[in-house]
N, C-alpha and C positions, 0 to 999 in steps of 0.2 A: 940725351942720346944715349945708347950702349950699345955695343955687340954682342951677338945671341951667340950659343954655342956651334952655332954653322959659320959666327963669321959674318953673319949678314946684320945691316945697319937699323937698330930697333929705335925707333923716335917715339917719347913719352909724348906722351896727346894725356890731356886734362880728362877725359872722358872714363879713362882707367878709375879714377876717383869713384864715376857715377855706377861704375860695376861693381866696385868691390861695397859702394854704398845699401845694393836690390842684391849682394850676396848676402850681405850678412840680414838683410830689413829680416822680420819675424814674419809678416804676410807676404810669404814671395809670389807674383803674377810671373806669367811666360813674360820676358822683355823681347821688345822688338825693337831694332835700332837701324832708322833708316838715313837718307843722304845721298848723294850724288855716286856713278861709279869712281875707281880711282883715290877715294880719299883715304883710303885707310880699314875699314871697316872690319872686313874677314879678319884681314893680320893682328887686327888688335883684340878681335874677338879669339882664336887662335891661342895670341901669347897668353891674356886674362883661362880660359881653358885648363889651360898646360900649368898652368901655373896654380892652379885652386882646387881643380879637382884630380882625382887619382884615375877620372875614365870619361871617356870623351865621345861623344860620338857624335857624327857630323856627315848631315846629309844637302847635298848641293843638287837641285833641283834644274838646273840647265847642264851639267855635268853627268846627271841621272835623269833625265824627264821621264824615266820610263816610273820610277819608285812615287811620282804620284799617285799612280793608283793604289797604292797603299792606303791611300786616305781616303778611297772614292766608297768604300760602303764599309767603314767598319761599326763594325756592332759597336763596343766601347773603349774605355782604352786600355783594359788589359789585352782584348784581342790587335788593338792595332800595335800596341808596344811590343808584342809578341812576334810579329811579320817586319816592324824595323828594327830587333834582332836579328833575327832571322835574314832577312837582308842585307845587314851590315856587317853582321858577322862580329858583332863588337858587345862586350859584355858588358850589363846596364845592374850597376850596383843602386840599390835605392839610397837617397843622403848622400853619397859618393859621385853619381852619372850627373853630366852638363850633358843634353841633347840637342846641336845645333843646327839649325833649317837653313842652310843660305840661300838665296836667290828665292823667295818665296816668291814675287810676283810670278811664279810659273807654277804655283802650287794653290789656288783659289781654295780647293779642299782646305785648306788650312788655316780658315776663316772658322769653319766648323769644329775642329779638328780640337784645335789648340783647348778650349773653354775644356771638356771631358779630360783632356791631359795634364790641365792643371789642378781638377778637380779630383783627383788622383791622387796626386800630393808626392808621390818619390822621386821626383826625380822634377833636376831646373831644366826651364827651356830657355832660349837665346833664338829670336831669329830675325835672319837681317835680309835685306833686297834693295833694288835699286827699280827707280820710276815706280816705287809703288802711290804714287801720287797722280797717277795716270793709269797705271796695270791692277795695280788692288786697294781701290780708294776703301771696300767693303770693308778690308782691315781693320779701320780705324773704329769701325762696328761694334767691334769686342769690347764688353761690358768693360768698366771700370777696375773692378774686383779679377779680371784674369790677364789683361796685360797694361802692361807700365810702357811706356813710348820715349827712348832716345835719340835725338838728332844731332847727327855728327856733320863737321866738316872740314874742307880743307883743313891746314895748320891756321892758327891763329900768328898775329906777329910773336907774340908769347910763347909760345912752341917753337915758332922757329927761332929764336935766341936761345931757347935750351938747345936745340942742335947746333948751333953753333958754339959750346960751350956755357953761355949764360945761366948761371944760377939762380933757384927763386929767387935769390936776395935781393938782386937788381930791381924784379919788378913788385917785392915787397917795398922797398925804396920807392919806387913809381907811385906805388898807393901812397906812401904816408904824405910825398911829396903834394899831387891829388887834394889829397884831405885838407892839409895843413897851406894850402896855396901858394908853396915857395917853390921859389926857382930849384932844377936837378941841377946837382956840380955840372959842371963844364965840361971835365971831362969825360963823364960819363953821359953827356947829353949828344955830345960829337961822335962817341962810340955807336950810340945807339941812333944816333941819325944814318952812319953808315953802315950799318946793319939792314939797319931798314930799307936804302936806298938796293940792299942786295937782296930783301923780301918784294920789292919793286918788282924785283926780275924774276927771281927764284919762283916766286911764292909760294902754298901750302900744301899742293900735292904729293905726297909724301913721298912720290917715284922719284920727283925734280927733285927733291931737300935730301934724300939721299944719297942721290947721282950729285950732287955738289958736293956733298959733307965725302963722298968717298973722293974725287978728285979735280973738285973746284971748276969744272969745265962745265963753260954756260952754253956750247956749243952741245953740248949732251943735252943738258936741261931742255934746250929748245928743241932736241927731236923728241925728249918726251913729249913733254908740250902740246907740238905737234899731234903724236899718235894718241894721246888723252882726247885732243879734240876730232878726230878720228873716230875712235870710238861714240863719241857722242853721237856724231853725225850717223854711224852704223847702226842705234839704236833708235834714232830717230827713223832711217829706215826699214827698221825690223818691227818697233814698237806703234809707232804714229799711225793715223789713218792714210790709205794711199792716196787718199782726195788732199790730205792737210800735209804729205811729206815733204812738197816741192817749196813753199811758205812754209815750214818753221825754220829748216836747213836756210833759207834766203833768211829768214830770219834773225838765225843762230851767227849766221856770219856778218851780220851786216853789223853787231854791235860793236864792234869797233870803232868802225866811222862815223855810227851814229854819236858817239859820247864824244868824239873829236871837234862836231859842232858844240857854235858857241852856248847852245841852249842845252846839249847837251838830248833833249826828249826827241823820240820816236815818232820818224815820219814813215805812215803806215804807207803815201806814196812808195819810196825806195825800194819796198818789195813787190810792187806789179802799180802801175799808171793808174790812175782813177783809184783806186782800193780803197775803202772805205773800210773802219775798224769792225762792222758787225762783223760781218766777212772773214777775217780774223782773229778774234777776242780769242777766239778757242785755242788757235796754232802760241799764243804769247801766254795761256794760260797751262798749254802745255811745256814748254819749258820751265815754267817758273815751277809747278811740279813735279817734273823730273829731275828738280834740283841742280840744272845747270846754270840758268838763271837767277838773281834776285829783279824781283821791281820795286822802284820808288814809286806813287800815287802822287798827282796832283789836290792838293786839298784847297777849296773855296777859302775856308779861313785857318788860320793856326790858331784853333780853339779845339780842348778834346771836347770831346771823343774823334779824334781824326777822322776815325773810321767810317764815320758819319756824312763827312763833307766830301770823300775824296770822290775823284774823276777818273773813272776805269778807261775811259779812252786818252787820255793823260798822263802820259808815264815815262822814266826813265829806266833803260834795261841793262844789268850790268852784267860779267859775268861771276862765276860763282867762286872763282881764283883770280888774283892779279896777277899773278903771274903765265896765267894764259891769254888773257890780254895783251899784255908785256909783249909775250912771245907771236903775237899775232903783228906786229908791229916790226917795219926792218929792224934788221941786225944793230945798227949804228942807236936807230933809239933808245935798246938797250943797254949800250956801252953808254950811253952819255946819262942815261941814270946810273948806273954807278959808277961813274966819274963827276956825278953831278954836276954833271953843263949846265950854267945858268941863263944861258941863252936861248934855252929849248921850255915849251910850256906844257907842265906835269900834268895838267890840272886835270884830263880822264881819269891819267893812272890813279893820282892821290884818290880820285872820288870813286875810283872801282875799289879799292884797297880800304877806302870809310864804311863804304857800303857793304865791303864782306866782312868786314873785323863789328860793326854795330848788329846786323842781321843773323850773326855766329852769335853774338849775344843777346838776341833775344829781343830783337827789338823789328816791329813791324815798318817798315821805311816810307816816308810821304817824302814831299816837297810844294814849296807854296812859290807862288810866279803871279804875280800885281801887275797888271801895265803903272798902276800909280805908284805902289811902291818897292817892286823891284821881284829880283827870284832869293829864295833862302834853297840851299842845295839840300838840305835833310830837315826835316823833322821826325822828331819821336815823342812817343808819350812814355813814360817811365811807369812804375809799377804801383807808385799813389798818382796816377792820371795828370801827371802835372806835362807839360809840353813842352821842349828842350828844344829850339831853334840851332843848328849848327850848320855852319858856314866851311869850305873847306878850299883852303887858300895853298896852292904851291909856290909862289915867288917872294919876293922880298917886301911887298905892298898888303904883303897880309893885316897892317889894321886899318883897309880900305874898306869898307864893307855898309855901304848904303841901306840894305834893303834891310841889313839886318840893325841896326839903328833908328830906320825909320818902321818896322816891325814892334821894337820893345819900346819906342815914345809912341804906340800907336794904344791909346787907354781903354780900349774895348777887348785888347788880348791876354792883359793882366798877364803877360810873360816875364819875367822874374828877371835869367839871365840868358844871354846868349854865350855860343860856345863855340871858337873858330879856332881848327884845328889848322897846322903849317909848320914849316922848316922854323921854329921861333922855341925858346922855352916858356914856361910857363911863366902867367902873368895876367894881372887883373885889372882892368879900367874901366872904372863907371860898373855899370853892369855885365861887361864883356870877360868872358873867362878866355884867353890865351892858354892853349895848350900846344906838344908839341904833336903832332899828326902821329906819331907812334903809341902814342895815351889811346885812341878811339878807343883800344879793347875795352880800356879802363871803364867806361862808363857801360855798365851791365847793368841787363833787365832780367836774367836769369832768377 
């Protein structure tokens, strides 16, 4: 975390390293940065552009909708670039200029135009937008040689710790502890659990984190979180099909209460009595495609490949940011989390936070529920196609995990290690690896 020359708080983000790698790549494509609204895409791109380029041309298709006509009938790259330079009144110097197209979901013609702009080769191009999974699916059909994609998420716990003054050496130490299966230093562990409690309340939305860094007010953070959820609901009203809007809003608003159910599985009848999954399948897909929700699908068996046995009509749905979830509960809940009140159940909050971390680090999420063996909170598949069974425990009884024991003992599943995240330090017992819940982001599949 640092201050800009204007006095604004600049939050350090991991994506900055990815942007630098793209900039120095010898065969540079256009770059598409995706992700939900309010996660800091525009801000980080502007900062990157200002730092690395002498000239920046920015075009926002929401603020300037008429600019989409520039792309409607261009004859070639030279013609389009001439139009762009005249329309923005910005100098474009070959080799020293970044062209930033923002809110590209409002300009469907960009799919065609970007190919010959990249072929022209004189300038660098970054595109960004929201709801691209539902509004501009064609953009992913651009050939590999023309476009690379980076997905951005809310701040993960490591980035949040940076905002609180923790250096990169802290997480280097944690990675060493994970590798060597050794306990985290007691003082460091206690401090990280305190920071994690803050993260569960503040979350990773940049506006919320910046506000908390600035004045430490949880009340102001909750106002920001409500405004973000209000904007997400407005997007549903603006971009979803008219006949789907009511159901999509209802689904989004039901997430907190559904996660408080014992099995956390989404119940369709809560949206509308007697409703069948087929009637609302596309509504759930809309929320996931808009990156405002994360889905974990049930599988028949905890075996690779998980995708082959997933049941699309059985799933858990999480918010894209744990702070938005905690902000949906009573103010007392937020205070209990901050104060570490041992008498409340943090299950839904812990599980949402772990889902968020796993998704941000490249995992598709699944879970397993068997009448005979019990339920595993998450299953993920690593880059070596090994299945990792995961339990998330929020209380002192984190060593009770009957489903995990049963699945690991099953001769047909061939699972080597079970992972239990909880309010504990690192420990290994039999085939179970116990990890502090704040280390969920260290399981990476990027």
